[in-house]
C-alpha atoms as an extended CHARMM CRD file, in Angstrom:
* protein
*
       133  EXT
         1         1  MET       CA              2.4000000000       -4.9110000000       -6.2940000000  PROA      1               0.0000000000
         2         2  MET       CA             -1.1870000000       -5.9150000000       -7.0110000000  PROA      2               0.0000000000
         3         3  ARG       CA             -2.9180000000       -8.8030000000       -8.6160000000  PROA      3               0.0000000000
         4         4  GLY       CA             -3.8920000000       -8.4570000000      -12.2160000000  PROA      4               0.0000000000
         5         5  PRO       CA             -5.4970000000      -10.6210000000      -14.8680000000  PROA      5               0.0000000000
         6         6  ASP       CA             -2.3620000000      -12.7690000000      -15.1610000000  PROA      6               0.0000000000
         7         7  ARG       CA             -1.8610000000      -13.0820000000      -11.3960000000  PROA      7               0.0000000000
         8         8  PRO       CA             -4.1840000000      -15.2930000000       -9.3620000000  PROA      8               0.0000000000
         9         9  ALA       CA             -5.9330000000      -13.9120000000       -6.3160000000  PROA      9               0.0000000000
        10        10  PRO       CA             -4.9870000000      -15.3680000000       -2.9330000000  PROA      10              0.0000000000
        11        11  SER       CA             -6.6160000000      -18.7470000000       -2.3310000000  PROA      11              0.0000000000
        12        12  ASN       CA             -9.1990000000      -17.5770000000        0.1940000000  PROA      12              0.0000000000
        13        13  SER       CA            -12.6230000000      -16.5930000000       -1.0540000000  PROA      13              0.0000000000
        14        14  ARG       CA            -13.3270000000      -13.6280000000        1.2310000000  PROA      14              0.0000000000
        15        15  THR       CA            -14.4880000000      -10.4390000000       -0.3550000000  PROA      15              0.0000000000
        16        16  GLY       CA            -13.7300000000       -6.9270000000        0.7630000000  PROA      16              0.0000000000
        17        17  TRP       CA            -15.7250000000       -3.7010000000        0.9630000000  PROA      17              0.0000000000
        18        18  TYR       CA            -18.1060000000       -3.1510000000       -1.9660000000  PROA      18              0.0000000000
        19        19  GLY       CA            -17.8520000000       -6.9020000000       -2.6530000000  PROA      19              0.0000000000
        20        20  MET       CA            -14.3880000000       -6.5510000000       -4.1800000000  PROA      20              0.0000000000
        21        21  GLY       CA            -12.2870000000       -9.6900000000       -4.3320000000  PROA      21              0.0000000000
        22        22  MET       CA             -9.1250000000       -9.8050000000       -2.2710000000  PROA      22              0.0000000000
        23        23  MET       CA             -6.3280000000       -7.5110000000       -3.4000000000  PROA      23              0.0000000000
        24        24  ARG       CA             -2.6990000000       -7.4930000000       -2.3980000000  PROA      24              0.0000000000
        25        25  LEU       CA              0.3010000000       -5.2600000000       -2.1230000000  PROA      25              0.0000000000
        26        26  VAL       CA              3.8070000000       -6.7300000000       -2.0860000000  PROA      26              0.0000000000
        27        27  ALA       CA              7.0310000000       -5.0020000000       -0.9850000000  PROA      27              0.0000000000
        28        28  ARG       CA             10.2240000000       -6.2320000000       -2.6660000000  PROA      28              0.0000000000
        29        29  PRO       CA             12.4590000000       -6.2930000000       -0.7890000000  PROA      29              0.0000000000
        30        30  ALA       CA             10.4470000000       -6.6210000000        2.4310000000  PROA      30              0.0000000000
        31        31  ALA       CA             13.2910000000       -5.0340000000        4.4560000000  PROA      31              0.0000000000
        32        32  VAL       CA             15.4660000000       -2.0030000000        3.6850000000  PROA      32              0.0000000000
        33        33  PRO       CA             18.2110000000       -0.1360000000        5.5740000000  PROA      33              0.0000000000
        34        34  ALA       CA             17.2810000000        3.0470000000        7.4420000000  PROA      34              0.0000000000
        35        35  GLY       CA             17.7440000000        6.3560000000        5.6810000000  PROA      35              0.0000000000
        36        36  ARG       CA             16.5090000000        7.7960000000        2.4210000000  PROA      36              0.0000000000
        37        37  VAL       CA             14.3680000000        5.2280000000        0.5920000000  PROA      37              0.0000000000
        38        38  THR       CA             12.6860000000        5.5650000000       -2.7900000000  PROA      38              0.0000000000
        39        39  LEU       CA              9.6240000000        3.3780000000       -3.1610000000  PROA      39              0.0000000000
        40        40  ARG       CA              8.7970000000        2.5850000000       -6.7830000000  PROA      40              0.0000000000
        41        41  VAL       CA              5.2230000000        1.3800000000       -7.1790000000  PROA      41              0.0000000000
        42        42  VAL       CA              4.0180000000       -0.5130000000      -10.2320000000  PROA      42              0.0000000000
        43        43  ASN       CA              0.2830000000       -1.0280000000      -10.6390000000  PROA      43              0.0000000000
        44        44  ALA       CA             -0.0580000000       -4.5080000000      -12.1300000000  PROA      44              0.0000000000
        45        45  GLY       CA             -3.7890000000       -4.6130000000      -11.3650000000  PROA      45              0.0000000000
        46        46  SER       CA             -6.8190000000       -3.4990000000      -13.3110000000  PROA      46              0.0000000000
        47        47  LEU       CA             -7.9720000000       -0.7500000000      -10.8980000000  PROA      47              0.0000000000
        48        48  THR       CA             -6.4060000000        2.5830000000       -9.9380000000  PROA      48              0.0000000000
        49        49  HSD       CA             -4.3550000000        2.3850000000       -6.7020000000  PROA      49              0.0000000000
        50        50  GLU       CA             -2.0040000000        4.3670000000       -4.4570000000  PROA      50              0.0000000000
        51        51  VAL       CA              0.5540000000        3.5860000000       -1.7510000000  PROA      51              0.0000000000
        52        52  ILE       CA              0.6540000000        5.4350000000        1.5820000000  PROA      52              0.0000000000
        53        53  VAL       CA              3.5610000000        4.9900000000        4.0410000000  PROA      53              0.0000000000
        54        54  LEU       CA              2.5410000000        4.8770000000        7.7170000000  PROA      54              0.0000000000
        55        55  PRO       CA              4.5130000000        3.8790000000       10.8240000000  PROA      55              0.0000000000
        56        56  LEU       CA              3.2410000000        0.5770000000       12.2120000000  PROA      56              0.0000000000
        57        57  PRO       CA              2.4280000000        0.8740000000       15.9410000000  PROA      57              0.0000000000
        58        58  THR       CA              4.1770000000       -1.5000000000       18.3510000000  PROA      58              0.0000000000
        59        59  GLY       CA              2.2210000000       -4.7050000000       18.7800000000  PROA      59              0.0000000000
        60        60  ARG       CA              0.1200000000       -4.1380000000       15.6410000000  PROA      60              0.0000000000
        61        61  ALA       CA              0.2480000000       -6.0130000000       12.3540000000  PROA      61              0.0000000000
        62        62  ALA       CA             -0.3800000000       -4.7080000000        8.8540000000  PROA      62              0.0000000000
        63        63  GLY       CA             -4.0920000000       -4.8140000000        8.0880000000  PROA      63              0.0000000000
        64        64  GLU       CA             -5.3130000000       -4.0450000000       11.6200000000  PROA      64              0.0000000000
        65        65  ARG       CA             -6.1640000000       -0.3580000000       11.2100000000  PROA      65              0.0000000000
        66        66  ALA       CA             -9.7610000000        0.7420000000       11.7500000000  PROA      66              0.0000000000
        67        67  VAL       CA            -11.6190000000        1.3180000000        8.4940000000  PROA      67              0.0000000000
        68        68  GLY       CA            -14.0710000000        4.2290000000        8.5170000000  PROA      68              0.0000000000
        69        69  PRO       CA            -17.5180000000        4.3510000000        6.9390000000  PROA      69              0.0000000000
        70        70  ASP       CA            -15.9210000000        5.8220000000        3.8070000000  PROA      70              0.0000000000
        71        71  GLY       CA            -13.8560000000        2.6360000000        3.3520000000  PROA      71              0.0000000000
        72        72  ARG       CA            -10.5850000000        4.3650000000        4.2430000000  PROA      72              0.0000000000
        73        73  VAL       CA             -8.1850000000        4.4180000000        7.1940000000  PROA      73              0.0000000000
        74        74  SER       CA             -6.7510000000        7.5120000000        8.8640000000  PROA      74              0.0000000000
        75        75  GLU       CA             -3.6580000000        8.8650000000        7.1430000000  PROA      75              0.0000000000
        76        76  ALA       CA             -2.5470000000       10.7270000000       10.2730000000  PROA      76              0.0000000000
        77        77  GLY       CA              1.2220000000       10.3620000000       10.5900000000  PROA      77              0.0000000000
        78        78  SER       CA              1.7190000000        9.5390000000        6.9000000000  PROA      78              0.0000000000
        79        79  LEU       CA              5.3370000000        9.8440000000        5.8260000000  PROA      79              0.0000000000
        80        80  GLY       CA              4.5990000000        9.9760000000        2.1200000000  PROA      80              0.0000000000
        81        81  GLU       CA              2.5810000000        8.6040000000       -0.7200000000  PROA      81              0.0000000000
        82        82  ALA       CA              2.9040000000        7.4500000000       -4.3010000000  PROA      82              0.0000000000
        83        83  SER       CA             -0.3310000000        8.2500000000       -6.1050000000  PROA      83              0.0000000000
        84        84  ARG       CA              0.6510000000       10.1480000000       -9.2490000000  PROA      84              0.0000000000
        85        85  SER       CA              0.7490000000        8.0290000000      -12.4330000000  PROA      85              0.0000000000
        86        86  CYS       CA              4.2060000000        8.2660000000      -13.9860000000  PROA      86              0.0000000000
        87        87  GLY       CA              5.3380000000       10.7460000000      -11.3270000000  PROA      87              0.0000000000
        88        88  SER       CA              6.3360000000       11.2270000000       -7.7200000000  PROA      88              0.0000000000
        89        89  GLY       CA              4.2570000000       12.1110000000       -4.7050000000  PROA      89              0.0000000000
        90        90  ALA       CA              0.5360000000       12.7390000000       -4.3510000000  PROA      90              0.0000000000
        91        91  GLY       CA             -1.8660000000       12.6880000000       -7.2630000000  PROA      91              0.0000000000
        92        92  GLY       CA             -5.1320000000       11.2150000000       -8.4600000000  PROA      92              0.0000000000
        93        93  GLY       CA             -4.0430000000        7.5790000000       -8.3100000000  PROA      93              0.0000000000
        94        94  ILE       CA             -1.8190000000        5.1900000000      -10.2180000000  PROA      94              0.0000000000
        95        95  VAL       CA             -3.6800000000        3.8680000000      -13.2370000000  PROA      95              0.0000000000
        96        96  SER       CA             -3.3840000000        0.2580000000      -14.3750000000  PROA      96              0.0000000000
        97        97  GLY       CA             -0.0140000000       -0.4210000000      -15.9830000000  PROA      97              0.0000000000
        98        98  ALA       CA              1.6110000000        2.7820000000      -14.6970000000  PROA      98              0.0000000000
        99        99  ALA       CA              4.3100000000        3.3860000000      -12.1020000000  PROA      99              0.0000000000
       100       100  ALA       CA              4.7620000000        6.0360000000       -9.4160000000  PROA      100             0.0000000000
       101       101  TRP       CA              7.2970000000        6.7250000000       -6.7090000000  PROA      101             0.0000000000
       102       102  THR       CA              7.9660000000        8.5580000000       -3.5010000000  PROA      102             0.0000000000
       103       103  THR       CA             11.1640000000        9.1890000000       -1.5710000000  PROA      103             0.0000000000
       104       104  VAL       CA             10.9810000000        9.1350000000        2.2200000000  PROA      104             0.0000000000
       105       105  THR       CA             13.4720000000        9.0730000000        5.0810000000  PROA      105             0.0000000000
       106       106  LEU       CA             12.7760000000        6.1270000000        7.3600000000  PROA      106             0.0000000000
       107       107  ARG       CA             14.1360000000        5.3270000000       10.8080000000  PROA      107             0.0000000000
       108       108  PRO       CA             14.6050000000        1.7210000000       11.9030000000  PROA      108             0.0000000000
       109       109  GLY       CA             11.2440000000        0.1420000000       12.6630000000  PROA      109             0.0000000000
       110       110  ARG       CA              8.1440000000       -1.2870000000       11.0600000000  PROA      110             0.0000000000
       111       111  TYR       CA              6.0040000000        0.5170000000        8.5110000000  PROA      111             0.0000000000
       112       112  GLU       CA              2.7650000000       -0.2750000000        6.7420000000  PROA      112             0.0000000000
       113       113  LEU       CA              2.3980000000        0.3270000000        3.0250000000  PROA      113             0.0000000000
       114       114  LEU       CA             -1.2470000000        0.5270000000        2.0120000000  PROA      114             0.0000000000
       115       115  CYS       CA             -3.7030000000        1.5810000000       -0.6370000000  PROA      115             0.0000000000
       116       116  ASN       CA             -6.2380000000        3.9440000000        0.8900000000  PROA      116             0.0000000000
       117       117  LEU       CA             -8.7030000000        4.2280000000       -1.9570000000  PROA      117             0.0000000000
       118       118  PRO       CA            -12.1940000000        3.3220000000       -0.6870000000  PROA      118             0.0000000000
       119       119  GLY       CA            -12.4280000000       -0.3710000000        0.1350000000  PROA      119             0.0000000000
       120       120  HSD       CA             -8.9250000000       -1.3100000000       -0.9840000000  PROA      120             0.0000000000
       121       121  TYR       CA             -7.3740000000       -1.5800000000        2.5030000000  PROA      121             0.0000000000
       122       122  ALA       CA            -10.2040000000       -3.8260000000        3.7190000000  PROA      122             0.0000000000
       123       123  ALA       CA             -9.7960000000       -5.9170000000        0.5580000000  PROA      123             0.0000000000
       124       124  GLY       CA             -6.1720000000       -6.6990000000        1.4970000000  PROA      124             0.0000000000
       125       125  MET       CA             -4.0360000000       -3.9580000000       -0.0440000000  PROA      125             0.0000000000
       126       126  HSD       CA             -1.5030000000       -3.5930000000        2.7480000000  PROA      126             0.0000000000
       127       127  THR       CA              1.8860000000       -5.0010000000        3.6470000000  PROA      127             0.0000000000
       128       128  GLU       CA              4.6720000000       -4.4940000000        6.1600000000  PROA      128             0.0000000000
       129       129  LEU       CA              8.0220000000       -2.9060000000        5.3170000000  PROA      129             0.0000000000
       130       130  ASP       CA             10.7940000000       -3.4900000000        7.8640000000  PROA      130             0.0000000000
       131       131  VAL       CA             13.5150000000       -0.8720000000        8.1680000000  PROA      131             0.0000000000
       132       132  THR       CA             16.8000000000       -2.0610000000        9.6840000000  PROA      132             0.0000000000
       133       133  ARG       CA             19.7460000000       -0.2020000000       11.2080000000  PROA      133             0.0000000000
């Protein structure tokens, strides 16, 4: 899901909010069938993270949400989150080396998976999940 000490950062040299290096979030697989979906999140990075599931508006790409002065995006319309180390649902974050999960029901469409801890979204922690019929 995220870069860690044994995973190189993307090749660009941009930095995110608070001067953080680029981060990433990867969905495997990148497409799933509609219905009940369990997202298992493994934090392979060195910082605490979370994953929020948001519908992706038509004509928008992952990473285009407005970031507020607190370094976060709006979670309005969230369908679920994985942010409890070694557990399901909301919590205080997924610590390095831990896993978390959430089960959501998704209709066909495009969704954005993102980390909404301050500065993480702007640093690149977002990806698209496509849900097929």
